[in-house]
N, C-alpha and C positions, 0 to 999 in steps of 0.2 A: 687683704686680698690674697688668693693663692696665688702661687707664681704662674706666670705667663709669659710669652715672648716669642716672637717669631723664628721659625726656625731656620730663617735665612741670615739670622744676626746671632752672632755669639752673644711731792704734792706741798707744793710748798705750803705747809699749813702754819707757819710762824708769821708774825707781822714783820713789816718791812723795818730795817735797821734804824732805829731811832737816830744814829748821827748822819744819815743819808739826807741829802737835800734835793729838793726838786729841779730837774733840769728841764728846761725848755725844750720842745720838740723841734728838731730841724725840719727845713723845707722838704717836702717831697722829692726826692732825686729822681729823675727821669731814667728809664732803662736804656742801658748802653748797648744792648743787643736785643734786638726785637725778635731776632730769629732764635735767641734761646728763652723768649717769652719770660723776662725778668720783671720784677717791680721791686722797690726799694720803700722800706719804712725808717726815713731819716738816712742820711749820709754818714760815711766815716769809717775808720778801722779800728782794730782793736789795737791797745798801746798801754804804756804806763801811765802813772798818774791818776788823775781822773778824767782822762780822755774815753770818749765813747768806746764801746766795744761792738763789732760787726759780725754778724753770723750769717749764715744760709739756710733756708729750706726749699728744697726742692721736692716736686712731685708733678705726676702727669694731670693734665686739665683738659677738658675738650678734645678728647680722642676718642677713635672707635673702640676702644678696649676698657681696660681698666682706668679709672679716674679718681684722684684723691684730692680734690680742691680744699677739702677741710683741712688738711694738713698745713698748707701755708697761710690760710687764714686763722687758725687756730694759734700758728706762730706770732703772727702780726698781732692778734687779740694778747698773748701773753706780753708781748713787747710794751703794748698801751698800758696793760695792768702793772708791769713793773716799773715802767718809767713814772706813773702817776704817783708811785709810792717812793719816788726818789731814785729809781736806778738800782743796779747792783753794787755795793760798796759806794755810792754815789757815782758810777759811771752810767751814762745812759746806753740801753740796749737797742741796736740798730739791726732790724731783720731785712735782708734780702730776700726775695722769694724767685724762684726759678721754675718754669714749665719744661721739664725734660721730655714731653710730648709722647712718651712710651716708645722710645727708639735709642739706639745707641749712641747716635750722631747728637741729639738732645741732650743726653745724660753727660757725655763727654763736654759739650757746650758750657752746661751748667757748671761743670767740675773746674773747666778753665777760668770761668768767669769769678767762681770763688776764690782761685789763685790770683786773679788779676786784682780783686778787692782786698787781697790780704785779711780774709776773714779769719777770726780766731777758731772756728769751727763749721762744720755742716751738721746741722741738728734737725731730729724728728722728721726725717725723710723717707720717700718713697720710690724706688727704681729697682727695675728687676735686670738692670744692666750693670751689675756690679764692677765688672773688670775695667768697664768703660770710665766709670767716674772715680772709683778708686785709685787708679793708677795715677793720674794727676794729682789728686789729694795726697798720695803717698810721696810723691816725688817733691811735693811742696811742705810736706811735715804738717797737713792738716788732719785735725782729728774727725772722725765722721761719728757722731753720738746719736744713739738711738733711732738706727734705720728700721726699717719696717720688719726685715729678717726676710726678704725674698729669695735671696742669693746665698750660696756657698762662700762666695768672696766676704760676705759681711761677717762670716765668722770663722775666717782665716788672716783677713789682714790685720797687721799690729796696729792700723791706724784706726780700726774700728773698734766701737764701744757699744755692743747691745743692750738693750734694756730687757728685752726678752729672747726666748728660746726661738723664735721664728718659725718658719713653716715646719722645720723638722721637729721641733717639740709638739706642736699642734698636732701632726699627722701622728706621730708615735703616741702621743696620749690618746687620740681618737682610736687608733688600732687596738690599743691595750683595753679601752672601756668597751669595744664593739666585741672584742674576743669574749666577752662574758654575757653578752646579751644578744648575739647574731648568728644566725648560722651563715649560708654563704653570702660573701660581701663582694660587692662590684664597685670599682672605683672609676668614676666618670672624669676623664681629665684633659688639659689642653694638649693637642698633639704638637707640642713644642719642645725645644732643648730644656727650658726650664721644667716644664712639665714631666719630662722623662724622669726626674728625680723623685716625684712624689709616690709611685708604687713601692720604692724602697723602704722609704720612711714609714709609710702605713703598714707594710708587712712586716716591719721591726715591731711595731706594736703587737699587730696580731699573733706573730710566732712567739712574743713574749708571754702571750695567754694561752698558748697551745692551741692556737687555731691555724687553719689553713690559710695560706697567701690569698690576697684579694684578686678577683679578675680586674683586669686591666683594659678599660674601654677609652679608645682616644676619640677625640672630638675637635672639630674646627672649632678656634677660641672665639671667632667674632661672628659664629652663624646666628640666624635669626630666628631658628627652630630646631629642636632636637627630637623629633619624634622618632625617628630610626634609632637614635642611641636610647632612648626611654625605654623603647620596646626591648631592645638588646638587654638592656639593665635590669629589667623586670623578668624577662626570661631567665637569666643568670641567677638572680636572686632566689627565683622559686625552683631552682634545679633539685633541691633536697625537701620534699614535700612536708618531711617531719620537722622541720626548722623553720623560724621566721627570717627571711633574708634581710639583707641591708643594702641600700644603694647609697653611694657616697658621691654626689656630684661636687667637684673641685674645680670650677670654671671660673673663679672669680666673679667679676661683674656679671657673666653670662649664666652663674648658677640660677638665678631667678628666670631666666630665659627656659634653662633646661627644666625647671619646676614646673614652667607653664605647659609643656609638652608632657611632663611625666604624670602630673595630676590628672589629665584627661583618661591616662590608661589606667592609673593606679587604684582607680575608684573599684576596678574589678578584683584587685589583689589586695585585701586588706592587711594581709601578712606581712607584707613587704613595708619595712621602715625606712626612713631616710636618717643621713647623718652628715654634719659638714664641720667645718671650722669658723669661729669668729673671722669675720671679714667678707667671707661669702655669704654670710648671713648675720643682720644684726636686728635690733629691734624696729628700726625703721621698716626694712624689707618685710619682716613678718607682718606688721600694722598693715602694709599695702596689699598683702597678698591672702588675707582671710585665713583660713585652717590649712592652707597648704603645708606649713611645716607643723603642723601640731603633732605632737609627740617626737619629734626629731632631737637627735643628741647633736650638742654643738660643743666644741673643745675652745676654750679661749685662754687667754695668757693672763687677764687679770680678773677681777670680781666682776658679777653682773652689774651691767651698766645702772641697775636700780640701787647699788649698794650705797650706803651712806658715806663711803671713802672717796667717792667721786664728788661729793657736796661741793668741795672748795673749788674743782674745775667747772662745776654747772654755775656756781656763783660767779666766776669771773666772765663766763661765756654770758650770763644775763647781763652783768655790769658794761662790759666792754664790746659786746659783739651782739646785742640785742637785735633780732630781726635779720642776722645774717644767716641765710639759709645754707649756706655752705658747711656749716657746722653743725654737726650732729651729735652731740654727746655720747651716744651709744656706738657711735663709729671707732673701731679699732685703731684706725689710723690717726683720729684726732686724740685719742687717749693715749697713743704712743707718743706723739708729738708733746702733750703735756708733761708727760713722764720725762721725756728727753730734755726738756727746756727746764724741768727741776733738776737734772742732773747738772746742766750747764750753769743755772744759778748757785746752786750749792758749791760747785767747783771754783768759780770766781770769787765766791765770799772767801773761801778757803785760801784765796791768795792774798787777801788783806789789802794793803796798798801797794803791792808790788806789781811788777809788770804782768799785764793780762796779754796773752799771745798765744799762738797756736804751740807753741813749744811749752810753755808753763801749764797750760791747759792739760796737754798730754802728760808732763811730768808728774802733775798731781795726780792723775788718774792711774798713771801706771805705777805709782808709789803706794797705791793701795787706800786712797781716801774712800772711806765708807759714807754711803750715801742712803737716806732713808727717803721712801715715798710716801709716807702716811699710810702704809699697809697695802699699796697696790701692788706692789712687789716686794719680794725679800730684800734685805738690805743689800745694795749693789756696790760691789768692789770689784775692780779688774786687776787685782795683783796676781801674780803668777799662781800663789796657792788658793786662789780662789776660782781659777778655770776649772772646768770638768775634765775627764781624761777620755774625751772624746776626740779621735785622730783627725774625724773629717770636719769637726767643729769647734777648734781649739778655743776661740774667743767665747763661747757659750759661759756665761757665768750664772744666767738665770734659767734653770731648765724647769721652772715649775709651769704647770697649767691647770685650769679649772675646768669642770665638768658641768655643763648646763643642759638643759632640756626645755623644749616650749611646751609649755601648760596653759591651756585656757587663752591661748594668744599671747603669752608673756613669755619671754626668756628669763628663766629663774635657774639658781643654784641647783644643780642634781645632787649635790654633796656638799659640805662645808668645807671650806679652806682650800689649801693648793694640794696638787699631786705631782711629786718630782719624778721625772723621767730621764733623769740622767743616764741610769744605767742602761734603759733601752738606748739611748743615743750611743753610749760608748760601746754597744754591740752592734749598732746599725752598719750595714754595709762594709 
């Protein structure tokens, strides 16, 4: 999802190790903090020898704005799959999940719980309150692996190991693509602190393509309808009758609400196209809305969800989470969690029989461990020489994006392969 926030608050494709032995699954541990909304898959802490390894995945659930229940559900599914195969180097993987409730207090509570539980890492998570949860993790030396990429803090904290370029890469890439295909561009985004950063990134891509900056249209993030904003967006997009204008709704979960209002008005303006980023729109949303998004441009981090490179993840979901409707294989959050746990597993494997702790995991990643994800990303490595020269996003190592388009109701690749937007990010803002 795109960044939101209240203004009032600041693949693993190889078989399991043949020497690994099946570990019995421990009893379900009750949540110690109902306020933090946590649930546990087996108890235990990370350590040396053959002891269990405990990690946390946090994401908002059952809130009024953005929700990502598929991410903790995917984390638990991954743990079941790994543990059925003997664990990681013979160690059982225990996953604590925490509902950060889409507020800064909840995010901080989850981070404190991670510290109290002595987790090895926080993995495959979603929160728009980067400073609230990263400060406690930094103080405890706990790595944050594979966050969704919502906040600048995820790309500046030395404890953060992002697997994608986050919202900066998506918006910069989208702007670069729209510069070639659109007349006037209008961005509809949340009137929030986090939303304030979106125009800069989109404009960086537009100006890189010698296009004028986008119009900036602010909207309430949890509105139930957006008729006035849709009218304003269309008016701006049609300001030049000689060119086909584009409207970019960037409202996270409320993007579909905006499109409900937009499509009723846009019928009279066939020259106006829409564009957004993966997370605001995925295949499940497109399936539920008919032809609302037909022809829309969509920028993503990964290959289209129909790509064969996702077969391993789909197979695990089918075997370990069949019937769990929280997990949608086309959801960018679920995909990010899968990749993040791939990173975690391969990092722990690299430690062999040695100590597995937050310290040793960070050391392995900082020393330049190279991790393959079955083609879902480029080779991942967080060594100094692998970071891009973007002063605002110094922890970005994967600045690749994919361009997709909705054709006949299906989200398909608009072009083959990845496009690297590191140069745009280096020049942004």
